[in-house]
N, C-alpha and C positions, 0 to 999 in steps of 0.2 A: 531639828525642825527645818532643816534646810531643803529637803528634797523637792517639795512642790513649789515653794516660793520661787525658787530658781526656774523651775519648769514653767510656771505661769508667766513670769516676766519674759522669759525667752520666747514663749509662745506668742505673747502680745507683740513683741518686736518682730518676730518672723512673719506673722500675719500682716502686720503693717507694711513690711518690706514687700511681701508678695502682692499686696493690694496696690501699692504705688507702682510696682513693676508692671502689673497687669494694666493699669491705667495708661502708663507711658507707652506700652506696646499695643494699645488699642484692643486688648483681649476682651473687653466688656461687650461681647457679642449679643448679650441678652437684651441690650437696648437697641431696638430696631425701629425702622421708620413707622411701623404699624403699632408700636407700643412695646410692652414688656413681654419677652418670651420667657414664661415662668419655668419651662423645662430647662432651657439653657441656663437661666439664672441659678436654678437648683444645682445643676452640674457644676457651675462655676463656684457656688458657695461650698459645695462638698469638697472640691479640690482645694480651695483656699483653707477651709476649716480643718480638714484632716491633714493637709499638707503641712500647715503650721504646727499642728500638734505632734505629728510624727517627726518632723525635723527637730523640734524641741526635745523630744525623747531621745533621738539618736545622739544629740550633742550634750545631753544632760550630764554625763560623767565628766568630760573635760571641762565644761563650764563650772561644775561644782568644785573641781580641784582648783581651778584658777581663781574663782571668786573667794574661796575660803582659805587659800594658801595651804592646802593639804599636803603633808609630807607622807608619801606612800612608803610603807615599810617593805623594802625589798629584802633586807637582811636585818633582823632585830639588833638594835644597838645596846639594849639592856634587858633586864629581866621583865620589866613592865611591858615593853614592846613584844617580847616573846610570849608573854601571857595573853596579851590581847589577840595576837595572831592565832595562838592555840585555841583560844575561846571561840573566835570566829570560825575556825576550821571545825571544831567540835559541833557547833550548832549547824553549820552548813551541811556537814555529813548527816546529821540527824534529820535535817529538813529535806534532804535529797536534792540539794542544789550544788552547782560547782563552787569551788572556793573563790569568794570575792577578793578583790584587792582590799587591803586594810591600810588605813591612814590615820594620822593624828594632825590636828590643827590647833593653833593658839586661839583661846577664846573662853568665854563664860560657859557654864555647864550646858552642854548640848551634845547631840550626836545625830547622824543622818546616814541614810543608805540611798544610793541612786544607781542608775544604769538602765540601758534599754533591754537587757536580756538577763534572765535569771542566773545564767552560768557565767556572766562576766560583769558582775556588779561591783560596787564599791561600798564599804562600810567605813565610816570615819567617826572618831570620837574626839572631843575637845580636851585640852589640858585641864580646863576648869572642872569637867566631869570627873576626870581621873583623880584630881586632887580633892574633890568635895564629896566623894561617895566611897562607901566600902567596896571591896572587890565583888562581893555578892550582888550589890546594887548595880555596879557597872556591868556585871555579867548579865543581869536582867535586861538592862538597856540594850546591850549588844544583841540579846535574844529578840528583843522587840524589833530591832532593825533587820535582823536576818528573817524574821517572820514577814516583814514588809516585802522582802525580796521573794521569799517562798510563795507568798500569796499573789505575786504578780501585780502588786499595787500600782507600779508606775505605768504598766500597760493598761490597766483598768482605768486609771486617771487620764491617760492619753486618749482612750476611746471616748470617755465622757467629755473631755475638753474638745475633742474633734466634733462631736455632736453639737455641743454648745456653740462652738465657732461657726458651724454651718448655719445654725438658726440665726445667729447674730448677723452674719453676712447677708443671708437671704432676706430677713425681715427688714433690715436697715435700708436695703436697696428698694424693696417694695414700697416702704413708707416714703422714702426719698422720691421715688417716681410719682407717687400719689400727690405729695405736696407740690412737686414741681409742675405737675399737670394742672393742679388747681390754680397755682400762681400764674401760669401762662395760658389760662383759659381764654380763648378768643384771639390768641396770638396766631396770626396767619403764617408766620415764619417759624413755626414750631418744628424745627428740623432735628433737634437732638436735645439732650439733657441740658438744663440751664443751671444757674447758680443755686437755685432752690434745691435741686437734686443733690449737688455736691455738699452743700452746707448741712442739709438734713441727714444725709448719709453719715457724715462725720459725727454729728451730734448723736444719732441713734446708735452708731457703733460704740460710742462711749457709754451711753445710758444702758443699752442692752448688754454691753460687756460687764457692767457692774452686776446686773441680774445673773448673768452666766457665772460670774465669779462666786456669787452666793450659792448657786446650785453646786458648783464644783467643790466649794468649801464644805457643804453639807455632806457630800459623798466622802470627802477626805476624813471628816470626823468619824464616819462609820468605820472607815478602814483602821482608824486608830484603836477603836475598841477591839477589833479583830486581831490587830498586831499585839496588843497587851495580852490577850488570851493566848496568842501564839507563843509569846515569851514564857508564859506560865507553863505551857505544855512542853516547851523545849527544856525547861529547867526541872519539870516534874512536880512543881508546886507553885502556888500563887504568891506566897508571902514575899519573896525577893522583889517581884515586880511591884507589889503594893508598897513595899518599903522604898523602892526607887522613886515611885510616883510621889509618895509623901515627902521624900527628901527634895524632889524637884519643886514641890509646892511651896517649900520654904526658901527656895533659891530664886535668884534673878536669872531667868532663862536667857541664854545668849541671843542677842539680836542678830538675825541673819538676813541676807538679801531677801527682798519681798518675794522673789520667785521661787524660794526654796522651802517655804514653811511647812508644806503638808506632810512630808515624809520623815521629819525628824521626830524627836521625842517630846518636844514641847511646842506650844502653839502661839498664835498671835493674839492681838487684842480686838475686841469687837465680836460679839456672838455670831452675827450673820456671816462675817467674812473670815472668821477664825478657822484655820485648817485643823485645829485640835479642840476636843471638848474640854471643859474645865477639869482640872485634876481631880476634884471631888467626885465628879460623875464617872470618871475613868476608874477610880478606886472602888466606887460602889458597884459598878458593872462587873469588875473583876471579882470582887468578893461574892457577888450573887451568881456568878457563872458556875456551871457544873464541870 
């Protein structure tokens, strides 16, 4: 469940840094003496929104390794590590993608895949997952993660996040300008944005950011159904993935950094903000698929 939680957190941090830098450098050219230049603002919002999402995508793999303490398997040290690497290779070949890096990290039952490009991704499984599942169930989970990579889910989520960021930046500044203009109505020295603009923009960035997060989470949940089906396809039958989900339903999923939840095998709490559908829904969808 680590992939998007990390991505989302990193994205928020990057956009915030870009916004502060833009303000310090006086890049906010959309605020003119004659009012708001909507074309310039849209361009600014687009660069900020997609810039933050793309930077987050590009650094997703090193951030994931660092935040989770992933040990990348360069040379297998035992039979279990050799089996994991062989399983990832088998599925990667079947899915038509380059061999991902393979890693293990200490923690409760979970797994994730990340990376900006299909042919240079990372698949990592937790020690809790290896100890708490049968080999066939672990194989299904690995298939799920490889399916995420093959489906290009990180790029898809990046594009969605970029669009959401763009609207958040654009709308918050339009609303901020409107509020500031109302508060300063009749002010003869209305030479630039006042405190109303800055306060409103910050508040709207936060509020609209929550709405954007709900939309991104909804898309993430749809990708989970597809990755479950992808795992079943890679394995040639549904039952191992069904068994793995049922097993996870009886486990305490590993708590992961907030920015990494969407691309792992289990999800967070709270229906609207959850990056994963309920286990019961995933099992039902898989059993009803053709």
